[in-house]
C-alpha positions in Angstrom: -10.7 55.7 25.7 -12.0 56.0 22.1 -8.7 54.6 20.8 -9.1 51.5 23.0 -12.7 50.9 21.7 -11.5 51.2 18.1 -8.7 48.7 18.7 -11.1 46.3 20.5 -13.6 46.6 17.7 -10.9 45.9 15.1 -9.7 42.8 17.1 -13.3 41.6 17.4 -13.9 42.0 13.6 -10.7 40.1 13.0 -11.8 37.2 15.2 -15.3 37.2 13.5 -13.5 37.0 10.2 -11.4 34.0 11.3 -14.5 32.3 12.7 -16.3 32.8 9.5 -13.4 31.3 7.6 -13.1 28.4 9.9 -16.8 27.4 9.3 -15.9 26.9 5.6 -13.5 24.1 6.4 -14.8 20.6 6.2 -12.4 17.8 6.9 -13.0 14.1 6.0 -11.0 11.0 6.6 -11.0 7.6 4.9 -9.1 4.4 4.6 -8.0 3.8 1.0 -6.8 0.3 2.0 -10.3 -0.6 3.3 -12.0 0.7 0.2 -9.6 -1.2 -2.1 -10.1 -4.4 0.0 -13.8 -4.4 -0.7 -13.6 -3.7 -4.4 -14.5 -6.7 -6.5 -11.4 -6.3 -8.7 -9.2 -7.1 -5.7 -10.2 -10.8 -5.8 -8.9 -11.2 -9.3 -5.8 -9.2 -8.5 -5.2 -11.5 -5.5 -5.5 -14.5 -7.7 -3.2 -13.1 -10.4 -0.5 -12.0 -7.9 -0.7 -15.4 -6.2 -0.2 -17.2 -9.6 2.7 -14.9 -10.4 4.3 -15.5 -7.0 3.9 -19.3 -7.4 5.6 -19.0 -10.8 8.5 -17.1 -9.3 8.8 -19.6 -6.4 8.8 -22.6 -8.8 11.6 -21.1 -10.8 13.6 -20.3 -7.7 13.0 -23.8 -6.4 14.1 -25.4 -9.7 17.2 -23.3 -9.8 18.0 -24.1 -6.2 17.5 -27.8 -6.7 19.8 -27.7 -9.7 22.4 -25.9 -7.7 22.1 -28.5 -4.9 22.6 -31.3 -7.4 25.7 -29.7 -8.7 27.1 -29.2 -5.2 26.4 -32.8 -4.3 28.0 -34.0 -7.5 31.0 -31.9 -6.7 31.3 -33.2 -3.2 31.3 -36.8 -4.5 33.8 -36.1 -7.2 36.1 -33.7 -5.3 38.3 -36.4 -3.7 39.3 -37.7 -7.2 39.7 -34.3 -8.8 42.9 -32.4 -9.4 43.5 -29.2 -7.4 43.0 -27.2 -10.5 39.7 -28.9 -11.4 38.5 -28.5 -7.8 39.3 -24.8 -7.9 37.6 -24.3 -11.2 34.5 -26.2 -10.1 34.3 -24.2 -6.8 34.5 -21.0 -8.7 31.7 -22.3 -11.0 29.6 -23.2 -8.0 30.2 -19.8 -6.3 29.1 -18.1 -9.5 26.0 -20.3 -9.6 25.2 -19.5 -6.0 25.6 -15.8 -6.6 23.4 -16.1 -9.7 20.7 -17.8 -7.6 20.8 -15.1 -5.0 20.6 -12.4 -7.7 17.6 -14.3 -9.2 15.9 -14.4 -5.9 16.4 -10.6 -5.4 15.2 -9.9 -9.0 12.2 -12.1 -8.4 11.3 -10.0 -5.3 11.6 -6.8 -7.3 9.6 -8.3 -10.2 6.9 -9.3 -7.7 6.6 -5.8 -6.3 6.5 -4.3 -9.8 3.8 -6.7 -10.9 1.8 -6.0 -7.7 2.1 -2.2 -8.4 0.9 -2.7 -12.0 -2.1 -4.7 -10.9 -3.1 -2.3 -8.2 -2.6 1.0 -10.1 -6.0 1.0 -11.9 -7.8 0.2 -8.7 -5.9 2.9 -6.8 -6.7 5.4 -9.5 -10.3 4.5 -9.4 -10.5 4.9 -5.6 -8.6 8.3 -5.7 -10.9 9.6 -8.4 -13.9 8.6 -6.4 -12.5 10.2 -3.2 -11.9 13.4 -5.2 -15.4 13.4 -6.7 -17.0 12.7 -3.3 -14.9 15.5 -1.7 -16.1 18.0 -4.3 -19.7 16.9 -4.2 -19.9 17.1 -0.4 -17.8 20.3 -0.1 -14.9 18.8 1.8 -11.9 21.1 2.0 -9.5 18.5 3.3 -9.6 14.7 3.3 -6.9 12.7 5.1 -5.9 9.1 4.9 -6.9 7.3 8.1 -3.3 5.9 8.4 0.1 6.9 7.4 2.3 3.9 7.8 1.1 2.6 11.1 0.1 6.0 12.8 -3.2 7.7 12.3 -2.9 11.2 10.8 -6.2 12.6 12.0 -6.8 12.7 15.8 -10.4 13.9 15.8 -13.4 13.9 13.5 -17.1 14.2 13.9 -18.9 10.8 14.0 -21.4 11.9 11.4 -18.7 12.4 8.8 -18.9 9.0 7.0 -16.6 9.7 4.1 -15.6 6.1 3.5 -19.3 5.1 3.2 -19.8 7.9 0.6 -16.8 6.8 -1.5 -18.0 3.1 -1.3 -21.4 4.2 -2.4 -19.9 6.3 -5.2 -18.1 3.2 -6.5 -21.4 1.3 -6.4 -20.2 -1.0 -3.7 -22.0 -2.1 -0.5 -20.4 -1.7 3.0 -19.7 -5.1 4.5 -21.6 -5.8 7.8 -19.2 -5.4 10.7 -19.0 -8.3 13.1 -21.0 -7.9 16.3 -19.2 -5.6 18.8 -16.7 -4.3 16.2 -16.4 -0.5 15.8 -18.0 1.0 12.7 -15.8 2.2 9.9 -15.8 5.9 9.1 
């Protein structure tokens, strides 16, 4: 009987220890995308990336128009060309078409690289603010509200307004949600 009481006491102490440890855990969640969207720097980044995209599209359109002119010129001249000249011109047009496709792919990569370069300082600023707020408010874990399209965190207390704390840390004001819209956490 005494042995059972000792074992039960040990198990009870073990559970009390786990409960005490669990009380030290403070979990927060936030939306990095939301915070970045309301930062004033994003307006300039949006304008810069739009200008860059317009530049790339203009270059692509110019190259595509030049390619089309050469195709049309070939189609008009083809009946009077020798077989050897036609074959050479077709090879040249095929190379131009491949070059145009490669340029379009390179432009897409260049656009993504430029976007990353422009966003990096803002992302760093937001992550540093998240880390500072987590330390200041004794959070043990902070999760992103979304990972891809799926939320990571399934439950959190309504009073944990981590996003608002980070926005305040950055010196920004929370936008007023439209009537009937759920509040951001």
